[in-house]
N, C-alpha and C positions, 0 to 999 in steps of 0.2 A: 331555673330552680324556682323563681317567684311564681311562674305559671303553674308549676307542679304543686306548690304549696297551696295556691288559690284553688286549684282544681280539687285537691284533696279536701280542703275545708268545705267546699261546696258539696262534695260527695258525702262527707260525714253528715252534713245538715240534711241532704236530700234523703239519705237512707234511714232516717229516724222518723218516728210518727209523732203527731201532735194531738194530745188529748188532755183533759182535766184542767183544774185550776188549783194552784197552791203557791205558797210563798216560803222561801227558806233563806236563812242567813248562811253565809259562807261557812261560818264556824258552828253552824247548827248541828244538832245530833242526828237529824233525819237525812238520809241520802237524797240527792237531787233527783228530780224526775227527768225523764228523757227530754222533755220540752225545755226544762230549765237548763239542762246541759247544752242543748242546741243554741239557746239564746246566749249563754255565756261564751260558747264557741264563736258566735258572731261578734260579740264584744271583743274577744281576744283577737279575732281576725282583723277587726277595724284598727285596734291598737298596733298590731304588727304592720299593717299596711301604712299607717301614718309614719311609723318609724322607718320603714323601708322605702317610703315614697312610691308605693305600689298603686298607681292611678287606676288600674283595672279593678283591683279589689275595692278601692274606695268608691268607685262608681257603682260597683255591684252592691255593696252593703249600705249605701246612703241613698234614700229616696230622692228622686229628682226635685221634689219640692221642699226638701229639708233645708232649714236655715240654722245658722250657728250664731251664738252670742258669746263673745269672748268676755273674760273677766273685766275688761275695760268698758264693756257695754257695746262694743263694736259688733254690728250684725253683718253677716255675710250669707250669700247664697251658697249652695253646694259647689257650684262651679268656681266661685271666688275662693272658697276655703281650700278646695283641692288644688286650685291654681297656685295658691301661696305655699302649700306644702311642696308642690312640684318645683317651684322656682327658688326654694330655699328661704323664703321669708319666714315660714313656720318650720322649725326643725325640732322634731320630737325624738328624744333619745331613749326614754324609759318610761313605762307606766307601771307603777307598783300599786296593785289593787289591795286596799286595806280591808274593806268590808263591802258586802253587797247583799241585796235580796232581789229575788225575781218572783213575779207572780204572773201566771199564764192563765188566760181565759180564751179558749178556742184558738183563733189565729192572731190574737193580740197579746203582747207581753209588756210588762212594765219592769224596768230594772232601776233600782236605786243603788248607787255606788259611791264609795269614797275611795279616792286614789291619789297618789302623789305622782305628779307629772314632772319629769325632768326634761327641759327643753331650752331652746334659744328662739324666742319669738320677738319679732320686730327689733332685733339687735340686743335684747336683754336675755341673759342666761340665768337660769335658776331652777329651783324645784318648788312646786306649789302643791299643797294638799287641798283638794276641793271635793265637794260632793255634788251629785246631780241625779236627775231622774230622766230616763229616756223611755220612749215607746218604740216597740218593734212590731212589725206585722210579718206574718209568714206568707210569702208569695213564691209560688213555684218551688216549694220545699225549702226555701231559704228565709231566714229571719233578717229583715231589712229594717234599718233604723229610720223611723219616720218622724220622730220628734225628739 
């Protein structure tokens, strides 16, 4: 089932086109563009993959050179981050997106997001509300998180 979900997410992203530049709030009055929907779908696929410990999807959506910085300041490579998800050091249970905006310019997108993350990380359970900004690049029809 995980493979079918991943394949479906990839097909949705591949079947849509990428043009224009615009920024929307989730609660905005204007409908999202196709490109914004694609980026948001990639964001959702990443969250789902973290919760389900889907290594294939995480490797698909995270650029090989991507690094992660935790709230504590700890930095990790993509391989270290995915490894800790897979071995249970990082356990993500729920991502509740509060607000976001996406701006797309060609094959590059920036997403600002505020979400509440429910997790057990390094032995500590809790829910944390945090904001961030990430960059995505469209490669072979798929939006990949690069920063």
